N, C-alpha and C positions, 0 to 999 in steps of 0.2 A: 331211319335215315341219319347219316352223319352230317352234321352242319359244319360249315366253316366257322372261323372265329368272328363273331359278330359283337360289335360294341355299339351302345346307344348313347347319344349325347342329347341331354335335355337342358336347354337354356331356361333359366327361371328367374323371374323378378317378382317378389312378393306373391308367391303362390303357395303359402302355407296351408291353405284349405284344400288345395287340389293335388299337390305334388305326391302325397302318399297314395292317392287313388291311381295316379299315373304309374307309379313304380309297381304297385300291387298287381296291375293288370298286364304288365309286360310279360310275354311268354318266356319264363326263365329257362325252359329246357332248350331254347335255341340261342340264348344270349349268354355271352361270357363276361360282359362288363357293362355296367350302367353308370354313366357319369352325369351328375347334375352340376351345372355351372350356376352358382348363385351370383347373379349379376348385380350385386350391390343392394340386395334386399334389406328392408328395414323391419321385416317381421321375422317369423321363425322358420322361414323356408329352409335354411341350412340344417337346422336340427330335425325338422320333419323328414327331410330327404335322407339324412343320415340314419335316423331311426327306422326308416323304411328299407334300409339295406343298400342304398346307393353309395358310390364313391363321390363325395362332394368336394368341389373346389370353388374358390372364390375368384371372381373377375370384377374388380372395382371399376374398371373403365366401362361405362355404360354403352350399350349397343348390342343388338342381336348378333351381328357378325363378330364382335369381340368375344362374346360368350362362346360362339361356335369354334372360333380359333383357339380359345383356351381349352375347350374340350378336346380338340384334336391334339393339342400338345400333351395331353394326359392319356392317350390311347395306349393299350398294350402293344408292344412291338410286333406281335404276330397277328394283329387285327387284319381281317380280310374284307369285311363289309362294315360300313358305318351307317347307322340309322340316326336320322335327326327327328326329334319328336318334341312338340311343345309341352310345357308343364302345366297347362291350364285345364286339362282333361276334356278338351273339345274333340280331340281325336280319340279313336278307339285303339289303344295299344295292341289289342288282340289282332288287329289287322296287319300287324308287322309281318306275320308269316306270308301274307299275300304280297307284300312288298319285296321281301328278300328272295322268294322262290324263283322269279324270272332271272335273277342274277346267279343264283345257285345253279339253275338249269342252263346257264350260259346263253340266255336269250336277250339279256340286257346288261348294261353296266351301271345304268342309273334308272331308278324307278321313282316316279312322282306320284304321290297319293293325291288323286283328283277328287276334290269335294264336289265339283260340278257334275261329274258323271256318276258319283256314288250316291248313296241314300243319306240325306241330311235332314236333321230336325228343322221344323219350321222356325225361322228367325235365328238360326244358328249362324248363318253367313250373312253378316250385315250388308245392307244395300251398297254402302260405300266400298266394301270389300269386293262385292260382286262386280260393280262397275269398274273398279280399279283393275281387277283381274282381266276383264274383257278388253280393256284398253291395252294393257301390257302385253297380253298374249297376241292381240291383233298386230301390234307393232313388231313383235318377234317374227310373226308369220310374214309380214310385209318385207322386213329387212333381211331375214335369213331363210325364209321358206319352210319353217317348221311349225306345225300347228300344235301348240299346247292348249289345254283348256283351263289350266290353273297354275298358280304359283305356290301351291300348297306346301307348307313347311315340313309336313310329314313325308319323308323320303328316305330312300336307301341308295347307297352308291358303293361301288367297288373301290376299296381304298387306293389301289394303284391308279385308278382313273382320277380320283380326287386329287392326289398329289401332283398330277400333271397339270391341273387347272391353275395352280398357284393363286388360290383365293386371296382376295385383298380386302373386300368390303368390310367395314367395321359396324354397320348398322342395318338399315332397312333394305339395302340393295343386295344382301347376301343371297337370297333365294334366286332372284332373277339373274344375278351374276353367274351362279352355278349353271343355270339352264342355258344361258347364252354361250358360255364357254363350252358346255357339253356339245352344243350344236356345232360351234366353230371347230372343235377338236374331233368331230365325227364320232363322239361317244354314242354307243347304242342306248337309245332312250325309249322307255315304255311308261305310259301313264296307266295307273292301276286305280280303279274306283275304290274309294274308302268311305266309310261312314263318318258323319260329322254331327256334333250336338252342341247345344249351348254350353259355353265355357262356364266354369265356376269362377265367380267374380267378374269384374269389369275389365275389358281389354284396355291395356295401357296405350295401344296405338289407335286402332279404329274405334275405340270407345270414346275418344275425345275428338273435337274438331281440329285442334292443333296437331294432334298425333296423326290424324288422317291426312292432313295437308302435308306434313313433313314426310310421311311415308310415301305418299303419291309422288311428290316432287322428286324424292330420292330415286324411286324406281324408274321414273321416266328419264331422269338424268343419267342413270346407269345404262339404260337401253341406248340412249343417244350417244353416250360416251363410247360404248363398244361398237356402235354402228360407224362412227367416225374413224375409230381405230381400224375397223375392218376395211373401210374404203381406202385408208392410207396404205395398208398392206397390199391391197389389190393394185393400187396405183404403182407401187414399187415393183410389183411382179410383172406389170404390163410391159412388153418389149418396146423399146424406143423406136420411133419411126426411122426407116432407113433414109439416109441423106440422098437428095436428088443427085443424079450423075452430073458432073460438070461438062461443059462443052469441050469438044476435042476428043471425046470418048466414043465417037460414032453415033452421037445422038443429034437430033434435029434441034434447031434453035426453038425457044419457047414460042408458042403461037401467040400472035398479037392481034388476031382478027377482032374487028368490032371496035378497036380503039383508034380514034382519029386524032391526027395532030392538031395542035392549037393554031 
């Protein structure tokens, strides 16, 4: 089978112990480019990723979204599909083929790797992440009528579809922004069950109370922001009410029944 040009973007912050395993397990026969974005690491993430064969770039501005945007700016010009994959080895890079095939077969433009519908190791998805996913996906369903099960970062998207989204978020809201914009722009979306395991090392976001709170607040804020924007657009599209005809145009005078003089 001839594959389209596929590029993988891996945001990474202090993942020196995991990044080599992630790159090793990526199915190289279907991938043309592997970009690791070192998001200000203080360990040997940069060297480990480079030694494993990835193209490594630095993004000193902290934030998951900043790292993703940096990766996008380094894509090959002929990239057709972009895969986003975390650098902590919690996902199974081998499942990448399951994510890209619906796009290759023209059944979808965006595929989300769902950890909730796939097989996951006990304790891999922390309780706070599970609850946060439930709340966020419920709000998307209520506001836009699309049922997601997960905001999983392991995903693939047609590059042309991604460019139309004009992604903006610099940190925790990146994944939910993409999913909301995909629904609004009527992108064909498919969730694909993926495997999930305990990450190597401690999560920088859900592994701490402050990180969990910041991520949760930002995700909810992003959802509400785009909901308000959607309502504004709908209000502008709504036709203005026709003015009432004036007297003298063959109409009867307004009814005054039930109103008594003082």
